[in-house]
C-alpha positions, -999 to 999 in steps of 0.1 A, spaced: 0 0 0 14 34 -9 23 61 16 -4 84 3 -30 57 8 -19 53 44 -22 91 49 -57 91 34 -68 65 60 -58 87 89 -86 103 109 -86 141 109 -79 155 144 -76 191 154 -46 208 170 -68 226 195 -82 193 208 -47 179 211 -39 208 233 -70 204 255 -65 167 260 -27 171 266 -32 196 294 -61 174 308 -41 142 307 -10 157 323 -31 173 350 -49 140 357 -16 121 359 -2 146 385 -34 148 405 -37 110 406 -1 106 418 -6 134 444 -37 117 457 -20 83 458 8 96 480 37 76 464 55 106 448 49 127 417 68 133 385 104 146 387 94 179 371 66 184 396 84 172 427 99 205 438 64 221 437 50 192 457 76 195 484 70 233 487 33 227 488 36 201 516 59 225 536 38 257 532 5 238 538 17 230 573 12 267 584 -8 283 556 -37 275 533 -23 268 498 -33 246 469 -9 224 451 -18 242 419 -5 274 434 28 259 442 30 244 407 25 276 388 48 295 412 77 271 405 69 272 368 70 310 369 106 308 382 114 283 354 100 308 329 121 335 344 152 313 341 144 306 305 142 343 298 176 349 314 192 321 294 177 328 260 171 366 263 138 361 246 103 368 259 71 371 237 36 361 233 45 324 232 59 327 267 29 346 280 6 320 265 27 292 280 22 306 315 -15 308 308 -14 271 299 4 265 332 -24 283 351 -50 261 333 -29 231 341 -26 241 378 -63 249 382 -72 215 366 -50 197 390 -67 214 420 -101 207 406 -94 170 401 -77 168 435 -108 181 452 -129 154 435 -103 127 444 -105 138 481 -140 124 482 -127 89 475 -117 64 502 -80 69 497 -72 49 528 -74 18 506 -40 9 492 -54 -9 462 -72 23 451 -41 44 454 -22 18 434 -48 20 407 -45 58 406 -7 54 401 -12 28 373 -36 51 355 -13 81 359 18 64 345 -2 53 314 -20 86 306 9 109 315 31 100 285 1 103 263 -3 139 274 33 147 265 29 131 231 -2 151 223 14 184 232 37 180 202 7 181 179 -6 216 188 5 251 179 -8 264 212 20 272 237 26 243 261 30 244 298 62 260 309 80 227 316 76 216 280 83 251 266 116 251 285 125 218 269 117 231 234 133 265 238 165 254 255 169 226 229 166 252 201 189 277 217 217 253 225 214 229 196 210 200 220 185 172 215 151 177 233 156 143 249 189 155 265 174 187 277 143 169 291 163 145 311 188 171 323 160 193 335 142 164 352 172 151 370 180 186 383 144 189 394 146 156 412 178 167 430 162 200 441 131 181 453 153 157 474 172 186 488 141 204 498 126 173 512 156 165 534 159 201 545 123 207 554 113 173 567 146 156 578 172 135 562 159 103 547 124 117 544 112 113 508 84 138 501 74 141 464 100 117 452 92 80 458 83 48 441 56 64 418 83 89 407 104 60 395 75 43 378 64 75 361 99 81 349 101 46 335 67 50 318 80 82 301 109 62 287 88 32 276 55 47 266 60 81 252 74 69 219 47 42 214 20 67 221 37 91 196 37 63 169 1 55 176 -9 91 172 11 95 140 -3 63 126 -40 70 132 -44 108 131 -36 137 108 -37 171 126 -49 204 113 -61 237 128 -98 241 134 -96 278 144 -74 297 120 -80 331 137 -67 316 169 -36 300 153 -23 333 140 -17 345 176 8 318 182 30 325 152 
């Protein structure tokens, strides 16, 4: 069968929907891991530790800690690249949506009987499957991604390094910061934010992101649904 025939069999999907489901799936994965209590992703771990520490004395949502940390990442990105434009502003707006979605889902999950270990394990399993799908979908939209992913894209472009290298460098550094914060705030040997689910999520990103990407590429052809919206991101 020819390549053109294969392309014609692909279903039409819209970039705007890819963005919506990407943010939703990423938020679900983090909210589920947070509720399970076995650690979160490496990139979100510093925000989680800060959230746990501040919540001991003040009222704060996890989403607030998340977008605060990502604001600092965005500032660092500006310092490194010397560039700041609409794409960066929209990226922070995406982060605010991401953070608000995490908080909304977390409020719903708080109604579940999370004292049952089997339920928390199910949440982790679902999170490590759907998280890589969220990352894969973000590569099929023109809308600015959340700051973590924008950082990966912009630093890769500015340095000429592969996105994979930038991604893992950033995540390893984030994990080190999270461990440092955890040990400092809660005592040596206390793992807050970084735990078994963090390892499983990291492995799932290695094993599942590319298969999800291939699945998407095989079955869908993306195009813009709202041309007037797209021009704001160019």
